[in-house]
N, C-alpha and C positions, 0 to 999 in steps of 0.2 A: 410412813411405817415400819421403822426396825426393829425386827423379833432377833433373838437369844437361838439359833439355831447350833448344834454339834457336829451334825453329819449331813448330805443327803446322797442316799446308798441305793443301788439297785436289788431288788428282790422279786425271788419266785417263792415263799414261805407263809413272806405279813401277809397276803390276800389269796387267800387261798383257789389258784386252778386260774390268777389272774397274774400276770408278769406288771409287777409294780415299782414306784419308785418311793422309796422313801423318806417321810420328811424327820428328825430325831428334835425335836427342841428342846431347848436347852444350850449350855455351854455361856464358855464368854463373848463367842465371834459372834456379832449381828450383821443380819441381811437385812436389804429395806423387800419390803411384799413382791412389788413389783418385780424387781429382780429374780427374787426367788423365783417367782409363777413363770416367769422367761425362761431358765434355769431348767425348767419344769418340763417349760412344753418343750424346750428341743428335743425332748426323747419320744415325744407326745408318739410317733412311727412305729415304737417298739415295748413303748408300756399300754396297759391298758386301765391301770389305777393308782389312785396315788392313796401313803397310808402315812398319819398324822400320831409318832411313837414319840419314844426318849424321856425327858424328864415331863411330868402329867401335862397333855396339852392343852387341858382345860382351864388352865395358870395362865394364858394369851390368848384370853376370848375372840377378842378381834379378830387379830391374823389370823386363829383359829378358822372365825367363820370368813372373813374377808376370803383364805384361802379356799378352803371349801367350797366357795358361791362361783370364784374362782375356773378352778379346775371342771367344777356341773356343767356352768357355761361351756365349757372344750367339751362335754360328752364324757370325759375320764369319772368313774369309779372312784368314792371318795372310800377313805372307811376312819376309824378312829382305834384307837386302843386306850382306855383310859381305866384308871385305878379306882374313878366311881366318884372321883371328890367334888363332882359340881354338878348333880342331877338338873340343875335350871338350864345349864350353855348343855347339855347333850339335850335334852327334850326341843331347847329352841330348832336345834340342829335335825332333828330329830323329824319335830313341824311344818318346817318351810324345807325337809326334802335334798339336804342340802352334804347327808352322808346317804350312804347304801350299808354298808357293816358296820358292824360294833362289835365291838372285845372288851367286855369289863373284865376285870381280872379281882380275882379274889381269891384270897387265903385261908378261910376256915368259914365254918357254918356260921351262918347269919345270926342265928341262936345262939353262940358262943362268944360273950362275950370278952372271957377271960381270955382266949385265943386270938382273940382279933388285937389283946391290948398290947403283942406282944411285938405289933408291926406296924399299927397307925399310934399315931399320938390324943387324936379322939374317933376309939372306938363306933359309939353311940352315933355319931356325928355319919360318918363313914360308912354306918350299916343303913343308917334313915336314907342317905345320898341313891346306896346300893339300888335299894328296896323301892325308893321312886323310880332308875331308870329299866330296871326290870318289866315295871309295871305298866311304864309306859311304850317303852318297846316291844314290852309283848303283845300289846292291841295296836302298832303300827306296822307296816309295811316291811321293816327294818331287818337285814337280817342279822344274828345277834348269835355271840359265842362266850362260855367265861372260858376267861385261863386262868387254871388253877398253877399255877409256879408252886414247887415239889421241894419245899426246905426242911430239911431232918431237925427235929426236934419241934415243930411247930404242926405240919400237918401231912407226915409220909407213915402216914398210917393209915389202911384199910376202911378201919373202922372211920376214921374224920373225912376221907373221901365222899363215904358213903354217905356222911352224915350234911355235905355241904352237897351233895347231887340232894336231896331228900329236903334240904331249908330252898332251895329253888325251881324245884321239879313242877312244884304246877306254874312258871312261867314256858317250861318246856325248852329250853334254849342247848345247842348243843355246847358240850363240854369237853375241853384239851387240858388234857396235862399235860403239861411242859418241865423242863429242867430248873428248879428256880438257881440253883449254884450248881452245877458243873459235872457232879458227884456218881448221879442217878443215871443205874443203866438201864436204858431198853427195857427189857426184861419185867425190870422193876416196874418201871412205868406202869408196862402192860400189866401187872399184879394187878396194882394200884388201878389201876382205869374200871377195870373188870367188877372191882364192886361198888361201879355205881350203873352197870349196865343191865337196864329195864327200869331205873328211875325215873332217869329223862329221854330223851328221844333217841342221842346222839354219841356215843364217847371217841373219842380218841386222841392220842398221843404226840408230840411232834419233837423230834429229836435232830443235832444239827448233823448227825448222821444219812437219815431216812426220812429227815423232812416232816409230816403231817400224815398220820395213818387212822387208819380206823383199827378198836379191837373185838 
């Protein structure tokens, strides 16, 4: 089985507290699953986890499931970063204990179709799948974070961040704000993040300079 892969890179940020190799799906170059598995396994002495990111990983369900299975058999932690467009594959991975951690990207409050309409083609379907994932993950063993990429004109206001936190608070996720466009300062990120404190169990920020940190 071949799968399009943009890059495989080492990271200390993608799986907090664990050195990881990040597999970025997408692009025009294809790699065979077993070759990709062998390539990652060659770094097993220096990594503890494998993270799937890039173009939406759940767009490649067979490859994602196969790779998660192979890496779990080797005792590695696995994590998927998703925009939540395919709740079926995510629930299947969780139910089979093929992933240990999930990062779910959310741009706007789940009750605000108007804002979602700016960032996805089918906001109603996207919100439905996000709810499905949050509900299922909150009842499971899995570690879940909600990532909020800060985008100017979309969600770079304290009231919007607060509304996002309120719309997901019953699921008790950790919320991580990150720079969606490379233009927001650490101080501004902290200011926005504080608007969600007390609504969800933990609020953090992630910057290129300082990595992931609490507020």
